[in-house]
C-alpha positions as CSV (number, residue, x, y, z in Angstrom):
1,X,4.0,1.6,22.1
2,X,5.9,-1.6,21.9
3,X,6.8,-3.0,18.5
4,X,7.9,-6.5,17.5
5,X,11.6,-7.3,17.2
6,X,13.0,-6.3,13.8
7,X,10.0,-4.2,13.1
8,X,12.0,-1.0,12.6
9,X,12.5,-1.9,8.9
10,X,10.0,-1.4,6.2
11,X,9.2,-4.8,4.7
12,X,8.0,-4.5,1.1
13,X,7.4,-8.3,1.1
14,X,5.0,-8.1,4.0
15,X,3.2,-5.1,2.5
16,X,3.0,-6.8,-0.9
17,X,1.4,-9.9,0.6
18,X,-1.3,-7.8,2.4
19,X,-2.0,-5.7,-0.8
20,X,-2.2,-8.7,-3.1
21,X,-4.6,-10.4,-0.8
22,X,-6.9,-7.4,-0.5
23,X,-6.9,-6.8,-4.3
24,X,-7.8,-10.4,-4.9
25,X,-10.7,-10.2,-2.4
26,X,-12.2,-7.1,-4.0
27,X,-11.4,-7.5,-7.7
28,X,-10.7,-11.2,-8.4
29,X,-14.0,-11.9,-10.4
30,X,-14.9,-8.3,-11.2
31,X,-15.5,-6.9,-14.7
32,X,-14.7,-3.2,-15.1
33,X,-17.5,-0.9,-14.1
34,X,-16.8,2.8,-13.7
35,X,-19.6,3.2,-11.2
36,X,-17.9,0.8,-8.8
37,X,-14.3,2.0,-8.9
38,X,-14.7,4.4,-5.9
39,X,-16.1,1.6,-3.8
40,X,-13.4,-0.9,-5.0
41,X,-10.7,1.7,-4.3
42,X,-12.0,2.5,-0.8
43,X,-12.3,-1.2,0.1
44,X,-8.7,-1.9,-1.0
45,X,-7.4,1.1,0.9
46,X,-9.4,0.3,4.1
47,X,-8.5,-3.3,4.2
48,X,-4.8,-2.6,3.4
49,X,-4.5,0.0,6.1
50,X,-6.1,-2.5,8.6
51,X,-3.6,-5.2,7.5
52,X,-0.7,-2.8,7.8
53,X,-1.8,-1.7,11.3
54,X,-1.9,-5.3,12.4
55,X,1.8,-5.6,11.6
56,X,2.3,-3.4,14.7
57,X,5.3,-1.6,13.1
58,X,6.4,2.0,13.8
59,X,5.2,3.6,10.5
60,X,2.7,6.0,9.2
61,X,1.3,4.7,5.9
62,X,-0.1,6.3,2.8
63,X,-2.0,4.1,0.4
64,X,-3.0,5.1,-3.2
65,X,-5.1,3.0,-5.6
66,X,-5.5,3.5,-9.4
67,X,-8.1,1.4,-11.1
68,X,-8.4,1.7,-14.8
69,X,-10.3,0.0,-17.6
70,X,-8.1,-2.4,-19.6
71,X,-8.6,-1.0,-23.1
72,X,-5.1,-0.8,-24.6
73,X,-4.3,2.7,-23.2
74,X,-1.0,3.2,-21.6
75,X,-0.5,3.9,-17.9
76,X,2.6,5.4,-16.2
77,X,3.1,5.9,-12.5
78,X,6.0,7.6,-10.8
79,X,6.8,8.9,-7.4
80,X,9.5,11.1,-6.0
81,X,10.4,11.1,-2.3
82,X,12.6,13.0,0.0
83,X,13.0,10.8,3.1
84,X,15.4,8.6,5.0
85,X,16.0,5.7,2.6
86,X,17.4,3.5,5.4
87,X,14.1,3.7,7.3
88,X,11.2,4.6,5.0
89,X,10.1,2.7,2.0
90,X,7.5,2.1,-0.6
91,X,5.8,-0.9,-2.3
92,X,4.1,-0.8,-5.6
93,X,1.8,-3.7,-6.6
94,X,0.4,-4.1,-10.1
95,X,-2.5,-6.4,-10.8
96,X,-4.7,-7.0,-13.8
97,X,-7.4,-9.3,-15.1
98,X,-9.2,-9.3,-18.5
99,X,-10.9,-5.9,-18.0
100,X,-9.1,-4.1,-15.2
101,X,-5.6,-2.6,-14.4
102,X,-5.0,-1.9,-10.7
103,X,-2.0,-0.2,-9.2
104,X,-1.6,0.1,-5.4
105,X,1.2,2.1,-3.9
106,X,2.0,2.0,-0.2
107,X,4.4,4.5,1.3
108,X,5.8,3.7,4.8
109,X,7.2,6.6,6.8
110,X,9.1,5.6,9.9
111,X,8.2,7.0,13.3
112,X,11.7,6.3,14.6
113,X,13.7,9.5,14.8
114,X,17.4,9.3,15.4
115,X,18.5,11.4,18.4
116,X,15.0,12.0,19.6
117,X,14.6,13.0,23.2
118,X,12.1,11.0,25.2
119,X,10.5,11.7,28.5
120,X,11.6,9.4,31.2
C-alpha cells in the first residue's frame, strides 16, 4: 500500500477537522433524546472512520463516542496508553449544544514498525 508523503505522522489537526465536521452533521440541530443516542453514536463513528480512511495513512484507528444529556452533571474522561509516542497518537474532541455533551476520542496506531523485515 502506498501512502502520501509525510503521512507517517499522526495528525491530530486532520483528525479533529474530520470529527468536528461529522459531529456537526449528526448533532448540530439535535435536542437530547436517549432513544437516538445509539444511532447518533454509530453515525459519528462510521463517518469518522470513513473520513480517516480517506486520509490514506498507515494507521489503525479506534473511535469512541460519549453522548450525554446536558443537565449539570459532571463528566470526566481519561485514557492511558502504552505505545510509541513518536508514531501513535490520539485526538479528543469535545462538543456541546444546549442539551447535549459529546466527546469523541480517536486513537491512531501506526502500522509502521521499525526494523520490520519485508518480503522482496
